[in-house]
C-alpha positions in Angstrom: -26.1 -9.9 11.1 -25.6 -12.0 7.8 -22.1 -13.5 7.6 -21.6 -11.7 4.2 -22.1 -8.3 6.0 -19.2 -9.1 8.3 -16.8 -9.4 5.3 -17.1 -5.8 4.3 -16.2 -2.6 6.3 -19.1 -1.0 8.1 -20.5 1.9 6.0 -19.3 5.4 6.9 -15.6 4.4 7.7 -13.3 7.5 7.2 -10.5 6.2 5.1 -7.2 7.9 3.9 -5.3 6.2 1.1 -1.8 7.6 0.3 -0.8 7.6 -3.4 -4.3 6.8 -4.1 -4.9 8.6 -7.5 -3.6 5.7 -9.6 -2.7 2.0 -9.7 -3.4 0.0 -6.6 -4.1 3.0 -4.5 -7.0 4.1 -6.8 -8.5 0.7 -6.9 -8.5 0.6 -3.2 -9.8 4.0 -2.7 -12.7 3.1 -5.3 -13.4 -0.2 -3.5 -13.8 1.6 0.0 -16.0 4.3 -1.7 -18.1 1.7 -3.2 -18.6 -0.1 0.1 -19.9 3.2 1.6 -16.7 4.6 3.2 -15.8 8.3 3.2 -12.5 8.3 1.2 -9.7 10.8 0.9 -6.5 10.3 -1.2 -3.4 12.1 -1.6 -1.1 11.9 -4.6 2.0 13.5 -6.2 0.5 13.2 -9.7 -1.8 16.2 -10.3 -3.3 14.9 -13.5 -3.9 11.4 -12.1 -5.5 13.0 -8.9 -7.9 15.1 -11.0 -9.0 12.1 -13.0 -9.9 10.1 -10.0 -11.8 12.9 -8.4 -13.6 13.8 -11.5 -14.4 10.1 -12.4 -15.5 9.1 -8.7 -17.5 12.0 -7.2 -17.6 11.7 -3.5 -13.8 11.0 -3.1 -11.8 14.0 -1.9 -8.1 14.6 -2.4 -4.9 16.3 -1.7 -1.8 17.0 -3.8 1.1 15.8 -1.8 4.6 14.2 -1.9 4.1 11.4 0.8 7.9 11.6 1.5 7.8 15.3 2.5 6.7 15.9 6.1 5.3 19.4 5.3 3.0 17.9 2.6 1.9 15.3 5.0 0.9 17.9 7.5 -1.1 19.5 4.7 -2.9 16.3 3.9 -4.0 16.0 7.6 -5.2 19.5 7.5 -7.4 18.5 4.6 -8.6 15.2 6.3 -9.9 17.2 9.3 -11.9 19.3 7.0 -13.2 16.6 4.6 -13.6 13.5 6.9 -13.6 15.1 10.4 -11.5 12.4 11.8 -10.0 9.0 10.6 -10.8 5.3 11.1 -8.4 3.8 8.6 -5.2 4.7 7.2 -3.8 2.7 4.0 -0.2 3.4 3.7 0.2 2.8 0.0 2.8 5.1 -1.3 5.8 3.3 -2.9 8.0 3.3 -6.0 9.9 0.5 -7.7 13.4 2.1 -7.1 16.4 1.4 -9.1 17.2 -2.0 -10.7 20.9 -3.1 -10.9 23.9 -4.6 -9.0 24.4 -3.1 -5.6 27.8 -1.4 -6.7 26.0 0.4 -9.4 23.0 1.8 -7.5 23.7 5.5 -6.7 22.9 7.1 -3.4 20.3 9.2 -4.6 18.3 6.3 -6.1 18.8 4.4 -2.8 17.7 7.5 -0.6 14.6 8.3 -2.8 13.3 4.8 -2.6 13.6 4.6 1.2 12.1 8.0 1.5 9.0 7.0 -0.4 8.6 3.5 0.6 9.6 3.7 4.3 9.8 7.2 5.6 6.3 8.1 4.1 4.8 5.3 6.3 6.3 6.8 9.3 5.2 10.3 8.5 1.6 9.3 8.0 1.4 6.9 10.8 2.6 9.4 13.4 0.0 11.9 12.3 -2.8 9.3 11.9 -2.5 7.4 15.2 -3.9 10.3 17.4 -6.9 10.4 15.1 -7.3 6.6 15.0 -7.1 6.4 18.7 -10.2 8.5 18.9 -12.2 6.2 16.4 -15.0 4.2 17.6 -15.1 2.0 14.5 -12.3 -0.7 15.2 -9.6 1.6 13.7 -7.0 0.0 11.4 -3.6 0.9 9.8 -2.6 -1.0 6.7 0.8 -0.9 5.0 1.0 -1.8 1.5 4.3 -3.6 0.5 5.3 -6.3 -1.7 6.3 -10.0 -1.6 9.9 -8.6 -1.5 9.1 -7.9 2.0 9.6 -11.6 2.8 12.0 -12.8 0.3 15.4 -11.7 -1.0 15.4 -10.0 -4.3 18.6 -9.7 -6.3 19.2 -6.4 -8.2 16.3 -4.7 -6.4 18.0 -4.0 -3.0 16.5 -0.6 -2.3 12.9 -1.7 -2.8 13.4 -4.9 -1.0 15.0 -3.2 2.0 12.1 -0.9 2.2 9.4 -3.6 2.0 11.2 -5.6 4.8 11.1 -2.5 6.8 7.5 -2.0 6.3 6.9 -5.4 7.9 9.1 -4.4 10.9 7.1 -1.2 11.2 3.8 -3.1 11.0 4.6 -5.8 13.7 6.1 -3.2 16.0 3.1 -0.8 15.7 0.7 -3.8 16.2 2.3 -4.4 19.6 2.5 -0.6 20.5 -1.0 0.4 19.3 -2.9 -2.9 20.1 -3.8 -1.7 23.7 -5.3 1.3 22.2 -7.6 -0.7 20.1 -5.8 -0.1 16.8 -5.1 -2.9 14.5 -2.0 -2.9 12.2 -1.4 -5.2 9.3 0.6 -5.2 6.1 -0.5 -6.6 2.7 2.4 -7.9 0.6 1.4 -8.2 -3.1 3.1 -10.4 -5.7 3.6 -9.1 -9.2 0.6 -7.0 -10.3 -0.6 -7.2 -14.0 -0.1 -3.8 -15.6 2.2 -1.4 -17.1 4.4 -0.9 -14.0 5.1 -4.6 -13.7 5.9 -4.8 -17.4 8.5 -2.0 -16.9 10.0 -3.9 -14.0 10.1 -7.1 -16.0 11.9 -5.2 -18.7 14.4 -3.8 -16.2 15.0 -7.2 -14.7 15.4 -8.7 -18.1 18.1 -6.2 -19.1 19.9 -6.5 -15.8 19.9 -10.5 -16.5 20.8 -10.1 -20.1 17.7 -12.0 -21.2 14.7 -10.9 -23.4 11.4 -9.7 -21.7 9.3 -12.8 -22.5 11.9 -15.0 -21.1 12.0 -13.1 -17.9 8.3 -13.0 -17.6 8.2 -16.8 -18.0 10.8 -17.3 -15.4 8.8 -15.1 -13.0 5.6 -17.0 -13.5 7.4 -20.5 -12.8 8.2 -19.0 -9.4 4.6 -18.5 -8.5 2.8 -21.6 -7.3 -0.5 -20.5 -8.9 1.4 -19.5 -12.1 -0.4 -16.3 -12.5 0.0 -12.6 -11.3 -2.3 -10.9 -9.1 -4.6 -7.9 -9.8 -5.1 -4.6 -8.0 -8.6 -5.8 -7.1 -7.0 -8.8 -5.2 -5.3 -6.2 -3.0 -8.4 -4.1 -2.5 -10.3 -7.0 -1.6 -7.9 -8.0 1.1 -7.7 -4.4 2.5 -11.6 -4.4 2.7 -11.5 -7.6 4.5 -8.9 -6.4 7.1 -11.3 -3.4 7.9 -14.3 -5.5 8.2 -15.8 -6.9 11.5 -14.6 -10.4 10.4 -11.1 -9.3 10.8 -11.6 -7.6 14.3 -8.9 -9.9 15.9 -6.4 -9.9 13.1 -3.4 -7.6 13.9 0.4 -7.8 13.5 0.2 -9.8 10.3 2.1 -9.5 7.0 -0.4 -11.2 4.6 0.9 -12.2 1.2 -1.6 -11.8 -1.7 0.7 -13.3 -4.4 -0.4 -16.6 -5.6 2.4 -18.0 -3.4 5.6 -16.6 -4.8 8.2 -19.3 -4.0 11.3 -17.1 -4.6 12.3 -13.9 -6.6 
C-alpha cells in the first residue's frame, strides 16, 4: 500500500459528527465524506443542517441538542438506520460560554457551557461505545476541544473548565477502551479564523478594556507561528487520527494551534 494511502481513512468508515452542520463540524463532516466515509451529523440549528444536507448530498443528519439525553438517543436511532453501525465518533459540540470575571458569570451561563462542552461528550460516548466495540475498522473516538484545555484562560473559566475536562475524559477512556480496540484522542485547536473567533476577540477586548485590533494583535503575539488556524487544519488532523497511519495513537490531546504559548 502506498504511504500516502496510510494517511487517509479507509473508505467506507461510518462516521458520526456532533454539531456537524456548521463551523469546524461541517468542515470535518465534508472532509470525511470526500475521503469516502459514510457520514451522519447532528445539529441544533435546523437551517444550518438543511444547508449542509442540501449542499452535500450523501451526508445524512438529525436535529438534536447534544446536551439533551433524549435527543442523543434519537440520533442513535437515526444512525442505526442510516449507517447501520459506527466506526468513528467525532464529539465536536461546543459553545464559547460567557466571558467575564468569575464573580460576574451567572449560574445559568456556567451550567449551559458545561452541559454542551462536557456532558454532551459523555452522552454520545456512552451510546457510541457499544457500536464502536463491534467495529472491525480500527474504531476511534475523537473529542474536539481547544487549547484552553491545556492552558489557563482568564475571563473564560466555564469554557476552559470544559475543555480541560475533555482531556481528562479522553485520557480515561483511552485506558478503559484500549483493550477493546477503540482508540481515543482529543484535538485541541487554537483560535480559528472566522466570525466566531472575531466575536470572542471582541468579548475579550471589552472585558480587558481595549479595542478589538489591539486584542487581536495581543493574541497573535502569543502564538509561536503568529497566525490562527483554519477549520481545515482541524479536519486534516481528524482524518489522520482515523487513518491506518495512526493505528497506535491513543490517549493523546493533540494541539493544532501554531503553538499557543499562553492565553
